[in-house]
A tleap script that builds the chain and sets N, CA, C and O, in Angstrom:
source leaprc.protein.ff14SB
mol = sequence {
  NMET ASN THR PHE GLU LYS TRP ASN LYS LEU
  LYS GLN LYS LEU HIE TYR SER VAL LYS LYS
  ASN PHE TYR VAL LYS LYS ARG GLU ILE TRP
  TYR ILE ASN ILE TRP THR ASN ILE TRP HIE
  GLU SER ILE TRP LYS TRP ASN ASP TYR ARG
  ARG PRO VAL LEU VAL ILE LYS LYS ILE TRP
  ASN MET TYR LEU VAL ILE PRO MET THR SER
  LYS TRP THR GLU ASN LYS PHE LYS TYR LYS
  LEU PRO GLU THR TYR PHE SER ASN ASN SER
  PHE LEU THR MET SER GLN TRP LYS PHE ILE
  ASP HIE LYS ARG PHE ILE LYS LYS ILE SER
  ILE ILE ASN LYS VAL ASP PHE GLU LYS ILE
  LYS LYS ARG LEU ILE THR ASP TRP CPHE
}
set mol.1.N position { 15.446 -6.163 -8.288 }
set mol.1.CA position { 15.813 -7.119 -9.360 }
set mol.1.C position { 14.411 -7.765 -9.738 }
set mol.1.O position { 13.668 -8.227 -8.873 }
set mol.2.N position { 14.107 -7.765 -11.076 }
set mol.2.CA position { 12.965 -8.310 -11.449 }
set mol.2.C position { 13.068 -9.797 -11.596 }
set mol.2.O position { 14.166 -10.332 -11.438 }
set mol.3.N position { 11.890 -10.580 -11.919 }
set mol.3.CA position { 11.838 -11.970 -11.850 }
set mol.3.C position { 12.778 -12.652 -13.029 }
set mol.3.O position { 13.415 -13.697 -12.897 }
set mol.4.N position { 12.720 -11.842 -14.181 }
set mol.4.CA position { 13.530 -12.459 -15.215 }
set mol.4.C position { 15.057 -12.431 -14.831 }
set mol.4.O position { 15.764 -13.354 -15.235 }
set mol.5.N position { 15.648 -11.339 -14.010 }
set mol.5.CA position { 16.989 -11.264 -13.691 }
set mol.5.C position { 17.270 -12.441 -12.638 }
set mol.5.O position { 18.270 -13.159 -12.676 }
set mol.6.N position { 16.272 -12.529 -11.721 }
set mol.6.CA position { 16.553 -13.564 -10.715 }
set mol.6.C position { 16.578 -14.984 -11.343 }
set mol.6.O position { 17.391 -15.812 -10.934 }
set mol.7.N position { 15.709 -15.268 -12.320 }
set mol.7.CA position { 15.623 -16.521 -12.997 }
set mol.7.C position { 17.036 -16.714 -13.743 }
set mol.7.O position { 17.613 -17.801 -13.764 }
set mol.8.N position { 17.473 -15.693 -14.278 }
set mol.8.CA position { 18.704 -15.790 -15.170 }
set mol.8.C position { 19.941 -15.959 -14.283 }
set mol.8.O position { 20.945 -16.519 -14.723 }
set mol.9.N position { 19.872 -15.480 -13.039 }
set mol.9.CA position { 21.111 -15.681 -12.049 }
set mol.9.C position { 21.025 -17.235 -11.637 }
set mol.9.O position { 22.030 -17.944 -11.585 }
set mol.10.N position { 19.723 -17.698 -11.348 }
set mol.10.CA position { 19.550 -19.102 -10.935 }
set mol.10.C position { 19.954 -20.035 -11.942 }
set mol.10.O position { 20.544 -21.082 -11.674 }
set mol.11.N position { 19.604 -19.623 -13.243 }
set mol.11.CA position { 19.815 -20.546 -14.408 }
set mol.11.C position { 21.404 -20.663 -14.532 }
set mol.11.O position { 21.935 -21.765 -14.672 }
set mol.12.N position { 22.060 -19.603 -14.480 }
set mol.12.CA position { 23.589 -19.597 -14.625 }
set mol.12.C position { 24.117 -20.521 -13.481 }
set mol.12.O position { 24.920 -21.407 -13.774 }
set mol.13.N position { 23.733 -20.366 -12.280 }
set mol.13.CA position { 24.169 -21.140 -11.209 }
set mol.13.C position { 24.023 -22.652 -11.543 }
set mol.13.O position { 24.945 -23.461 -11.438 }
set mol.14.N position { 22.768 -22.939 -11.956 }
set mol.14.CA position { 22.428 -24.395 -12.389 }
set mol.14.C position { 23.271 -24.931 -13.296 }
set mol.14.O position { 23.763 -26.054 -13.182 }
set mol.15.N position { 23.498 -24.057 -14.348 }
set mol.15.CA position { 24.338 -24.429 -15.556 }
set mol.15.C position { 25.766 -24.930 -15.159 }
set mol.15.O position { 26.310 -25.819 -15.815 }
set mol.16.N position { 26.339 -24.374 -14.127 }
set mol.16.CA position { 27.625 -24.630 -13.830 }
set mol.16.C position { 27.884 -25.558 -12.693 }
set mol.16.O position { 29.017 -25.880 -12.336 }
set mol.17.N position { 26.608 -26.033 -12.058 }
set mol.17.CA position { 26.662 -26.912 -10.915 }
set mol.17.C position { 27.031 -28.254 -11.324 }
set mol.17.O position { 26.957 -28.632 -12.493 }
set mol.18.N position { 27.457 -29.023 -10.292 }
set mol.18.CA position { 27.773 -30.403 -10.613 }
set mol.18.C position { 27.181 -31.260 -9.581 }
set mol.18.O position { 27.373 -31.035 -8.386 }
set mol.19.N position { 26.357 -32.385 -10.071 }
set mol.19.CA position { 25.617 -33.193 -9.225 }
set mol.19.C position { 26.239 -34.517 -9.330 }
set mol.19.O position { 26.319 -35.088 -10.417 }
set mol.20.N position { 26.723 -35.073 -8.137 }
set mol.20.CA position { 27.493 -36.282 -8.006 }
set mol.20.C position { 26.427 -37.407 -7.294 }
set mol.20.O position { 25.545 -37.060 -6.509 }
set mol.21.N position { 26.642 -38.662 -7.663 }
set mol.21.CA position { 25.679 -39.580 -6.889 }
set mol.21.C position { 24.155 -39.160 -6.871 }
set mol.21.O position { 23.445 -39.068 -5.869 }
set mol.22.N position { 23.810 -38.932 -8.138 }
set mol.22.CA position { 22.608 -38.294 -8.174 }
set mol.22.C position { 21.545 -39.375 -8.853 }
set mol.22.O position { 21.822 -39.718 -10.002 }
set mol.23.N position { 20.476 -39.884 -8.310 }
set mol.23.CA position { 19.523 -40.854 -8.727 }
set mol.23.C position { 18.290 -40.354 -8.735 }
set mol.23.O position { 17.742 -39.899 -7.731 }
set mol.24.N position { 17.676 -40.420 -10.108 }
set mol.24.CA position { 16.154 -40.114 -10.232 }
set mol.24.C position { 15.571 -41.259 -10.823 }
set mol.24.O position { 16.159 -41.684 -11.818 }
set mol.25.N position { 14.551 -41.865 -10.450 }
set mol.25.CA position { 13.880 -43.014 -11.126 }
set mol.25.C position { 12.458 -42.619 -11.733 }
set mol.25.O position { 11.790 -41.689 -11.282 }
set mol.26.N position { 12.130 -43.289 -12.624 }
set mol.26.CA position { 10.631 -43.236 -13.226 }
set mol.26.C position { 9.619 -43.353 -12.103 }
set mol.26.O position { 9.863 -44.098 -11.154 }
set mol.27.N position { 8.592 -42.716 -12.158 }
set mol.27.CA position { 7.388 -42.856 -11.168 }
set mol.27.C position { 7.624 -41.992 -10.141 }
set mol.27.O position { 6.627 -41.827 -9.439 }
set mol.28.N position { 8.701 -41.312 -9.765 }
set mol.28.CA position { 8.970 -40.348 -8.646 }
set mol.28.C position { 8.561 -38.989 -9.032 }
set mol.28.O position { 8.675 -38.548 -10.176 }
set mol.29.N position { 8.109 -38.384 -8.092 }
set mol.29.CA position { 7.641 -36.976 -8.045 }
set mol.29.C position { 8.705 -36.148 -7.314 }
set mol.29.O position { 9.087 -36.447 -6.183 }
set mol.30.N position { 9.170 -35.095 -8.006 }
set mol.30.CA position { 10.328 -34.206 -7.600 }
set mol.30.C position { 9.944 -32.812 -7.700 }
set mol.30.O position { 9.153 -32.457 -8.574 }
set mol.31.N position { 10.491 -31.921 -6.796 }
set mol.31.CA position { 10.654 -30.597 -7.197 }
set mol.31.C position { 11.684 -30.277 -8.106 }
set mol.31.O position { 12.797 -30.795 -8.011 }
set mol.32.N position { 11.359 -29.373 -9.072 }
set mol.32.CA position { 12.466 -29.092 -9.894 }
set mol.32.C position { 12.613 -27.504 -10.018 }
set mol.32.O position { 11.672 -26.814 -9.625 }
set mol.33.N position { 13.744 -26.902 -10.544 }
set mol.33.CA position { 13.853 -25.574 -10.785 }
set mol.33.C position { 13.344 -25.279 -12.171 }
set mol.33.O position { 13.923 -25.848 -13.096 }
set mol.34.N position { 12.348 -24.474 -12.444 }
set mol.34.CA position { 11.843 -24.142 -13.691 }
set mol.34.C position { 11.185 -22.752 -13.654 }
set mol.34.O position { 10.649 -22.238 -12.673 }
set mol.35.N position { 11.308 -22.254 -14.825 }
set mol.35.CA position { 10.802 -20.752 -14.973 }
set mol.35.C position { 9.350 -20.769 -14.928 }
set mol.35.O position { 8.710 -21.796 -15.151 }
set mol.36.N position { 8.777 -19.570 -14.623 }
set mol.36.CA position { 7.318 -19.345 -14.462 }
set mol.36.C position { 6.719 -19.498 -15.886 }
set mol.36.O position { 7.378 -19.141 -16.862 }
set mol.37.N position { 5.666 -19.946 -15.994 }
set mol.37.CA position { 4.901 -20.115 -17.178 }
set mol.37.C position { 4.328 -18.801 -17.808 }
set mol.37.O position { 4.131 -17.812 -17.102 }
set mol.38.N position { 4.077 -18.810 -19.084 }
set mol.38.CA position { 3.675 -17.581 -19.681 }
set mol.38.C position { 2.254 -17.720 -20.206 }
set mol.38.O position { 1.839 -18.780 -20.676 }
set mol.39.N position { 1.551 -16.660 -20.114 }
set mol.39.CA position { 0.058 -16.592 -20.644 }
set mol.39.C position { -0.652 -17.771 -20.442 }
set mol.39.O position { -0.895 -18.086 -19.277 }
set mol.40.N position { -1.060 -18.532 -21.416 }
set mol.40.CA position { -2.063 -19.639 -21.285 }
set mol.40.C position { -1.590 -20.960 -20.680 }
set mol.40.O position { -2.331 -21.929 -20.514 }
set mol.41.N position { -0.260 -20.915 -20.357 }
set mol.41.CA position { 0.216 -22.139 -19.734 }
set mol.41.C position { -0.168 -22.091 -18.297 }
set mol.41.O position { -0.422 -21.033 -17.720 }
set mol.42.N position { -0.206 -23.319 -17.709 }
set mol.42.CA position { -0.525 -23.438 -16.262 }
set mol.42.C position { 0.189 -22.393 -15.372 }
set mol.42.O position { 1.415 -22.322 -15.452 }
set mol.43.N position { -0.423 -21.650 -14.607 }
set mol.43.CA position { 0.171 -20.745 -13.785 }
set mol.43.C position { 0.320 -21.170 -12.408 }
set mol.43.O position { -0.572 -21.796 -11.836 }
set mol.44.N position { 1.498 -20.828 -11.814 }
set mol.44.CA position { 1.733 -21.191 -10.267 }
set mol.44.C position { 2.360 -19.688 -9.753 }
set mol.44.O position { 2.312 -18.651 -10.414 }
set mol.45.N position { 2.906 -19.832 -8.524 }
set mol.45.CA position { 3.244 -18.700 -7.836 }
set mol.45.C position { 4.416 -18.041 -8.504 }
set mol.45.O position { 5.443 -18.675 -8.744 }
set mol.46.N position { 4.272 -16.788 -8.803 }
set mol.46.CA position { 5.471 -15.972 -9.311 }
set mol.46.C position { 6.490 -15.915 -8.367 }
set mol.46.O position { 6.238 -15.974 -7.164 }
set mol.47.N position { 7.715 -15.796 -8.841 }
set mol.47.CA position { 8.814 -15.674 -7.903 }
set mol.47.C position { 9.319 -16.927 -7.229 }
set mol.47.O position { 10.300 -16.941 -6.486 }
set mol.48.N position { 8.558 -18.014 -7.548 }
set mol.48.CA position { 8.790 -19.289 -7.010 }
set mol.48.C position { 9.151 -20.184 -8.280 }
set mol.48.O position { 8.354 -20.520 -9.156 }
set mol.49.N position { 10.563 -20.518 -8.209 }
set mol.49.CA position { 10.916 -21.342 -9.324 }
set mol.49.C position { 10.819 -22.904 -9.132 }
set mol.49.O position { 11.182 -23.666 -10.028 }
set mol.50.N position { 10.420 -23.260 -8.177 }
set mol.50.CA position { 10.055 -24.757 -7.943 }
set mol.50.C position { 8.687 -25.115 -8.373 }
set mol.50.O position { 7.689 -24.428 -8.155 }
set mol.51.N position { 8.723 -26.354 -9.063 }
set mol.51.CA position { 7.521 -26.868 -9.410 }
set mol.51.C position { 7.606 -28.380 -9.339 }
set mol.51.O position { 8.668 -28.929 -9.634 }
set mol.52.N position { 6.567 -29.071 -8.971 }
set mol.52.CA position { 6.676 -30.528 -8.799 }
set mol.52.C position { 6.315 -31.117 -10.314 }
set mol.52.O position { 5.512 -30.600 -11.090 }
set mol.53.N position { 7.101 -32.330 -10.554 }
set mol.53.CA position { 6.937 -33.012 -11.912 }
set mol.53.C position { 6.994 -34.499 -11.487 }
set mol.53.O position { 7.574 -34.898 -10.478 }
set mol.54.N position { 6.348 -35.246 -12.342 }
set mol.54.CA position { 6.490 -36.719 -12.354 }
set mol.54.C position { 7.567 -37.111 -13.421 }
set mol.54.O position { 7.658 -36.601 -14.538 }
set mol.55.N position { 8.323 -38.042 -12.937 }
set mol.55.CA position { 9.326 -38.447 -14.051 }
set mol.55.C position { 8.877 -39.584 -14.698 }
set mol.55.O position { 8.561 -40.605 -14.087 }
set mol.56.N position { 8.826 -39.448 -16.063 }
set mol.56.CA position { 8.385 -40.627 -16.807 }
set mol.56.C position { 9.373 -41.463 -17.375 }
set mol.56.O position { 9.176 -42.665 -17.556 }
set mol.57.N position { 10.555 -40.815 -17.701 }
set mol.57.CA position { 11.555 -41.723 -18.347 }
set mol.57.C position { 12.856 -40.986 -18.250 }
set mol.57.O position { 12.861 -39.757 -18.314 }
set mol.58.N position { 14.063 -41.738 -18.085 }
set mol.58.CA position { 15.238 -41.159 -18.191 }
set mol.58.C position { 16.055 -41.641 -19.467 }
set mol.58.O position { 16.096 -42.822 -19.809 }
set mol.59.N position { 16.688 -40.630 -20.123 }
set mol.59.CA position { 17.497 -40.731 -21.242 }
set mol.59.C position { 18.791 -40.038 -20.926 }
set mol.59.O position { 18.920 -38.819 -21.034 }
set mol.60.N position { 19.814 -40.906 -20.503 }
set mol.60.CA position { 21.157 -40.380 -20.218 }
set mol.60.C position { 20.905 -39.292 -18.939 }
set mol.60.O position { 20.364 -39.686 -17.906 }
set mol.61.N position { 21.295 -38.050 -19.086 }
set mol.61.CA position { 21.117 -37.009 -18.002 }
set mol.61.C position { 19.907 -36.228 -18.252 }
set mol.61.O position { 19.706 -35.179 -17.640 }
set mol.62.N position { 18.994 -36.739 -19.224 }
set mol.62.CA position { 17.727 -35.835 -19.399 }
set mol.62.C position { 16.638 -36.764 -19.004 }
set mol.62.O position { 16.705 -37.990 -19.098 }
set mol.63.N position { 15.667 -36.106 -18.572 }
set mol.63.CA position { 14.469 -36.793 -18.145 }
set mol.63.C position { 13.115 -36.305 -18.697 }
set mol.63.O position { 12.874 -35.098 -18.709 }
set mol.64.N position { 12.321 -37.106 -19.104 }
set mol.64.CA position { 10.964 -36.782 -19.550 }
set mol.64.C position { 10.078 -36.467 -18.520 }
set mol.64.O position { 9.714 -37.484 -17.928 }
set mol.65.N position { 9.556 -35.347 -18.051 }
set mol.65.CA position { 8.601 -35.179 -16.996 }
set mol.65.C position { 7.412 -34.650 -17.290 }
set mol.65.O position { 7.318 -34.089 -18.381 }
set mol.66.N position { 6.354 -34.694 -16.495 }
set mol.66.CA position { 5.075 -33.964 -16.684 }
set mol.66.C position { 4.925 -33.148 -15.400 }
set mol.66.O position { 4.931 -33.639 -14.271 }
set mol.67.N position { 4.782 -31.791 -15.703 }
set mol.67.CA position { 4.557 -30.860 -14.576 }
set mol.67.C position { 3.250 -31.018 -13.948 }
set mol.67.O position { 2.278 -31.458 -14.563 }
set mol.68.N position { 3.221 -30.635 -12.640 }
set mol.68.CA position { 1.967 -30.865 -11.855 }
set mol.68.C position { 1.461 -29.405 -11.447 }
set mol.68.O position { 2.143 -28.390 -11.586 }
set mol.69.N position { 0.225 -29.443 -10.948 }
set mol.69.CA position { -0.509 -28.224 -10.601 }
set mol.69.C position { -1.570 -28.605 -9.578 }
set mol.69.O position { -1.946 -29.766 -9.419 }
set mol.70.N position { -2.043 -27.538 -8.880 }
set mol.70.CA position { -3.173 -27.871 -7.889 }
set mol.70.C position { -4.420 -27.142 -8.525 }
set mol.70.O position { -5.532 -27.284 -8.017 }
set mol.71.N position { -4.249 -26.479 -9.473 }
set mol.71.CA position { -5.303 -25.742 -10.228 }
set mol.71.C position { -6.127 -26.653 -11.154 }
set mol.71.O position { -5.472 -27.212 -12.034 }
set mol.72.N position { -7.368 -26.887 -11.114 }
set mol.72.CA position { -8.208 -27.406 -11.960 }
set mol.72.C position { -8.833 -26.604 -13.012 }
set mol.72.O position { -9.429 -25.576 -12.690 }
set mol.73.N position { -8.760 -26.965 -14.232 }
set mol.73.CA position { -9.466 -26.270 -15.330 }
set mol.73.C position { -9.996 -27.386 -16.083 }
set mol.73.O position { -9.376 -28.449 -16.103 }
set mol.74.N position { -11.117 -27.236 -16.720 }
set mol.74.CA position { -11.911 -28.230 -17.358 }
set mol.74.C position { -11.319 -28.317 -18.850 }
set mol.74.O position { -11.564 -27.540 -19.772 }
set mol.75.N position { -10.473 -29.455 -18.871 }
set mol.75.CA position { -9.924 -29.781 -20.257 }
set mol.75.C position { -9.291 -31.192 -20.089 }
set mol.75.O position { -8.981 -31.718 -19.019 }
set mol.76.N position { -9.151 -31.727 -21.381 }
set mol.76.CA position { -8.693 -33.051 -21.332 }
set mol.76.C position { -7.174 -33.180 -21.084 }
set mol.76.O position { -6.696 -34.312 -21.013 }
set mol.77.N position { -6.466 -32.203 -20.960 }
set mol.77.CA position { -4.976 -32.197 -20.709 }
set mol.77.C position { -4.713 -32.422 -19.264 }
set mol.77.O position { -3.545 -32.684 -18.976 }
set mol.78.N position { -5.564 -32.371 -18.324 }
set mol.78.CA position { -5.369 -32.525 -16.990 }
set mol.78.C position { -5.663 -33.988 -16.493 }
set mol.78.O position { -6.712 -34.550 -16.809 }
set mol.79.N position { -4.777 -34.548 -15.760 }
set mol.79.CA position { -4.997 -35.828 -15.069 }
set mol.79.C position { -4.873 -35.860 -13.706 }
set mol.79.O position { -3.796 -35.652 -13.148 }
set mol.80.N position { -6.041 -36.141 -13.043 }
set mol.80.CA position { -6.070 -35.984 -11.599 }
set mol.80.C position { -5.347 -37.221 -10.936 }
set mol.80.O position { -5.579 -38.377 -11.288 }
set mol.81.N position { -4.514 -36.903 -10.015 }
set mol.81.CA position { -3.814 -37.916 -9.287 }
set mol.81.C position { -4.738 -38.402 -8.178 }
set mol.81.O position { -5.475 -37.586 -7.623 }
set mol.82.N position { -4.741 -39.722 -7.814 }
set mol.82.CA position { -5.525 -40.035 -6.684 }
set mol.82.C position { -4.943 -39.360 -5.340 }
set mol.82.O position { -3.747 -39.095 -5.219 }
set mol.83.N position { -5.917 -39.104 -4.331 }
set mol.83.CA position { -5.757 -38.511 -3.210 }
set mol.83.C position { -4.577 -39.088 -2.129 }
set mol.83.O position { -4.066 -38.439 -1.216 }
set mol.84.N position { -4.329 -40.324 -2.454 }
set mol.84.CA position { -3.364 -41.154 -1.706 }
set mol.84.C position { -2.075 -40.526 -1.796 }
set mol.84.O position { -1.238 -40.865 -0.959 }
set mol.85.N position { -1.759 -39.652 -2.681 }
set mol.85.CA position { -0.382 -39.043 -2.716 }
set mol.85.C position { -0.146 -37.732 -2.137 }
set mol.85.O position { 0.941 -37.367 -1.691 }
set mol.86.N position { -1.267 -37.003 -2.162 }
set mol.86.CA position { -1.086 -35.621 -1.539 }
set mol.86.C position { -2.430 -35.344 -0.828 }
set mol.86.O position { -3.432 -35.991 -1.131 }
set mol.87.N position { -2.447 -34.454 0.046 }
set mol.87.CA position { -3.532 -34.008 0.918 }
set mol.87.C position { -4.575 -33.182 0.162 }
set mol.87.O position { -5.791 -33.254 0.338 }
set mol.88.N position { -3.898 -32.340 -0.754 }
set mol.88.CA position { -4.774 -31.463 -1.670 }
set mol.88.C position { -4.797 -32.104 -3.074 }
set mol.88.O position { -4.112 -33.075 -3.396 }
set mol.89.N position { -5.652 -31.461 -3.858 }
set mol.89.CA position { -5.762 -31.869 -5.325 }
set mol.89.C position { -4.573 -31.755 -5.978 }
set mol.89.O position { -3.939 -30.719 -5.779 }
set mol.90.N position { -4.119 -32.582 -6.715 }
set mol.90.CA position { -2.988 -32.507 -7.709 }
set mol.90.C position { -3.375 -33.098 -9.116 }
set mol.90.O position { -3.925 -34.185 -9.296 }
set mol.91.N position { -3.056 -32.342 -9.925 }
set mol.91.CA position { -3.180 -32.722 -11.479 }
set mol.91.C position { -1.974 -32.682 -12.251 }
set mol.91.O position { -1.135 -31.798 -12.072 }
set mol.92.N position { -1.842 -33.593 -13.101 }
set mol.92.CA position { -0.669 -33.624 -13.951 }
set mol.92.C position { -1.168 -32.794 -15.309 }
set mol.92.O position { -2.254 -33.021 -15.843 }
set mol.93.N position { -0.371 -31.961 -15.711 }
set mol.93.CA position { -0.555 -31.011 -16.770 }
set mol.93.C position { 0.085 -31.716 -18.037 }
set mol.93.O position { 1.233 -31.436 -18.383 }
set mol.94.N position { -0.775 -32.737 -18.791 }
set mol.94.CA position { -0.323 -33.587 -19.663 }
set mol.94.C position { 0.247 -32.833 -20.859 }
set mol.94.O position { 1.189 -33.330 -21.478 }
set mol.95.N position { -0.288 -31.627 -21.227 }
set mol.95.CA position { 0.224 -30.940 -22.536 }
set mol.95.C position { 1.456 -30.080 -22.216 }
set mol.95.O position { 1.810 -29.213 -23.015 }
set mol.96.N position { 2.183 -30.320 -20.953 }
set mol.96.CA position { 3.247 -29.596 -20.728 }
set mol.96.C position { 4.413 -30.471 -20.498 }
set mol.96.O position { 5.333 -30.097 -19.771 }
set mol.97.N position { 4.416 -31.653 -21.102 }
set mol.97.CA position { 5.421 -32.705 -20.912 }
set mol.97.C position { 6.554 -32.062 -21.516 }
set mol.97.O position { 6.380 -31.312 -22.476 }
set mol.98.N position { 7.939 -32.329 -20.948 }
set mol.98.CA position { 9.134 -31.835 -21.431 }
set mol.98.C position { 10.359 -32.558 -21.022 }
set mol.98.O position { 10.303 -33.275 -20.024 }
set mol.99.N position { 11.474 -32.442 -21.699 }
set mol.99.CA position { 12.606 -32.939 -21.278 }
set mol.99.C position { 13.480 -31.996 -20.532 }
set mol.99.O position { 13.669 -30.860 -20.966 }
set mol.100.N position { 14.043 -32.434 -19.383 }
set mol.100.CA position { 14.900 -31.487 -18.576 }
set mol.100.C position { 16.065 -32.234 -18.195 }
set mol.100.O position { 16.154 -33.462 -18.183 }
set mol.101.N position { 17.037 -31.320 -17.855 }
set mol.101.CA position { 18.372 -31.773 -17.478 }
set mol.101.C position { 18.305 -32.202 -15.986 }
set mol.101.O position { 17.474 -31.741 -15.203 }
set mol.102.N position { 19.225 -33.101 -15.666 }
set mol.102.CA position { 19.201 -33.612 -14.256 }
set mol.102.C position { 19.676 -32.372 -13.271 }
set mol.102.O position { 19.362 -32.513 -12.089 }
set mol.103.N position { 20.266 -31.391 -13.564 }
set mol.103.CA position { 20.796 -30.406 -12.774 }
set mol.103.C position { 19.575 -29.519 -12.278 }
set mol.103.O position { 19.795 -28.708 -11.378 }
set mol.104.N position { 18.259 -29.634 -12.833 }
set mol.104.CA position { 17.234 -28.953 -12.434 }
set mol.104.C position { 16.552 -29.482 -11.139 }
set mol.104.O position { 15.818 -28.782 -10.440 }
set mol.105.N position { 16.862 -30.785 -10.881 }
set mol.105.CA position { 16.186 -31.528 -9.790 }
set mol.105.C position { 16.557 -30.964 -8.330 }
set mol.105.O position { 17.726 -30.681 -8.071 }
set mol.106.N position { 15.590 -30.819 -7.441 }
set mol.106.CA position { 15.905 -30.284 -6.133 }
set mol.106.C position { 15.631 -31.288 -5.054 }
set mol.106.O position { 16.517 -31.556 -4.242 }
set mol.107.N position { 14.432 -31.868 -4.999 }
set mol.107.CA position { 14.179 -32.799 -3.881 }
set mol.107.C position { 13.048 -33.639 -4.194 }
set mol.107.O position { 12.017 -33.232 -4.729 }
set mol.108.N position { 13.303 -34.942 -3.808 }
set mol.108.CA position { 12.226 -35.867 -4.137 }
set mol.108.C position { 11.019 -35.745 -3.212 }
set mol.108.O position { 11.213 -35.586 -2.006 }
set mol.109.N position { 9.833 -35.808 -3.690 }
set mol.109.CA position { 8.615 -35.487 -2.787 }
set mol.109.C position { 7.918 -36.980 -2.527 }
set mol.109.O position { 7.702 -37.292 -1.356 }
set mol.110.N position { 7.582 -37.853 -3.527 }
set mol.110.CA position { 6.930 -38.975 -3.480 }
set mol.110.C position { 7.200 -39.892 -4.661 }
set mol.110.O position { 7.984 -39.596 -5.563 }
set mol.111.N position { 6.479 -41.070 -4.603 }
set mol.111.CA position { 6.569 -41.924 -5.812 }
set mol.111.C position { 5.190 -42.413 -6.034 }
set mol.111.O position { 4.384 -42.562 -5.115 }
set mol.112.N position { 4.916 -42.683 -7.399 }
set mol.112.CA position { 3.555 -43.198 -7.811 }
set mol.112.C position { 3.666 -44.751 -7.931 }
set mol.112.O position { 4.650 -45.331 -8.390 }
set mol.113.N position { 2.517 -45.360 -7.454 }
set mol.113.CA position { 2.566 -46.846 -7.609 }
set mol.113.C position { 2.521 -47.178 -9.107 }
set mol.113.O position { 2.281 -46.307 -9.944 }
set mol.114.N position { 2.752 -48.428 -9.415 }
set mol.114.CA position { 3.030 -48.974 -10.798 }
set mol.114.C position { 1.709 -48.936 -11.484 }
set mol.114.O position { 1.670 -48.590 -12.664 }
set mol.115.N position { 0.540 -49.287 -10.794 }
set mol.115.CA position { -0.743 -49.180 -11.530 }
set mol.115.C position { -1.055 -47.924 -12.013 }
set mol.115.O position { -1.323 -47.739 -13.200 }
set mol.116.N position { -1.039 -46.903 -11.047 }
set mol.116.CA position { -1.368 -45.452 -11.554 }
set mol.116.C position { -0.405 -44.945 -12.658 }
set mol.116.O position { -0.785 -44.219 -13.576 }
set mol.117.N position { 0.859 -45.376 -12.503 }
set mol.117.CA position { 1.882 -44.900 -13.462 }
set mol.117.C position { 1.708 -45.557 -14.745 }
set mol.117.O position { 2.087 -44.937 -15.738 }
set mol.118.N position { 1.187 -46.736 -14.892 }
set mol.118.CA position { 0.843 -47.282 -16.067 }
set mol.118.C position { -0.454 -46.563 -16.780 }
set mol.118.O position { -0.530 -46.487 -18.006 }
set mol.119.N position { -1.336 -46.110 -16.017 }
set mol.119.CA position { -2.426 -45.426 -16.439 }
set mol.119.C position { -2.025 -44.017 -17.008 }
set mol.119.O position { -2.396 -43.571 -18.093 }
set mol.120.N position { -1.280 -43.445 -16.181 }
set mol.120.CA position { -0.656 -42.033 -16.806 }
set mol.120.C position { 0.154 -42.169 -18.123 }
set mol.120.O position { 0.111 -41.326 -19.019 }
set mol.121.N position { 0.926 -43.348 -18.165 }
set mol.121.CA position { 1.721 -43.502 -19.295 }
set mol.121.C position { 0.923 -43.928 -20.540 }
set mol.121.O position { 1.344 -43.742 -21.682 }
set mol.122.N position { -0.149 -44.457 -20.276 }
set mol.122.CA position { -1.117 -44.948 -21.503 }
set mol.122.C position { -1.933 -43.628 -21.990 }
set mol.122.O position { -2.219 -43.453 -23.174 }
set mol.123.N position { -2.251 -42.791 -21.039 }
set mol.123.CA position { -3.048 -41.656 -21.305 }
set mol.123.C position { -2.039 -40.681 -22.112 }
set mol.123.O position { -2.439 -40.058 -23.095 }
set mol.124.N position { -0.823 -40.593 -21.682 }
set mol.124.CA position { 0.074 -39.639 -22.405 }
set mol.124.C position { 0.387 -40.324 -23.710 }
set mol.124.O position { 0.498 -39.565 -24.673 }
set mol.125.N position { 0.536 -41.487 -23.906 }
set mol.125.CA position { 0.839 -42.202 -25.347 }
set mol.125.C position { -0.494 -41.942 -26.240 }
set mol.125.O position { -0.359 -41.535 -27.394 }
set mol.126.N position { -1.653 -42.156 -25.749 }
set mol.126.CA position { -2.835 -42.046 -26.512 }
set mol.126.C position { -3.224 -40.645 -26.855 }
set mol.126.O position { -3.875 -40.397 -27.870 }
set mol.127.N position { -2.845 -39.768 -26.050 }
set mol.127.CA position { -3.040 -38.335 -26.377 }
set mol.127.C position { -1.918 -37.556 -27.133 }
set mol.127.O position { -2.225 -36.521 -27.724 }
set mol.128.N position { -0.728 -37.973 -27.140 }
set mol.128.CA position { 0.303 -37.353 -27.774 }
set mol.128.C position { 1.200 -38.021 -28.718 }
set mol.128.O position { 1.968 -37.365 -29.422 }
set mol.129.N position { 1.130 -39.403 -28.768 }
set mol.129.CA position { 2.055 -40.006 -29.669 }
set mol.129.C position { 1.321 -41.033 -30.633 }
set mol.129.O position { 1.965 -41.651 -31.481 }
savepdb mol mol.pdb
quit
């Protein structure tokens, strides 16, 4: 079974799943189910549909998130997180912000402090809005 077929099966399972008593708050970092990126998007492990994201805002059952990566490329769309959160380098891929459904969330990893979160929001607003 190729990666597209595997993702399609997982996507169907997620679509019909029901999450009760589910709470995600802004500033939290979560693993989510998400499809692998294509071409020039930030690339991570193939066949692994989990990716960490930072939750920026909740709007009903949808969340504005910024995907994370450990790969550094020289561009203005990466934001390096302080080492206090993870043992290895972690970067927010600011250009890939997106809205996702609550059914994609898997597991909470960490939480960003308020000062760092405000810096990230300010950067997101100045670069994109």
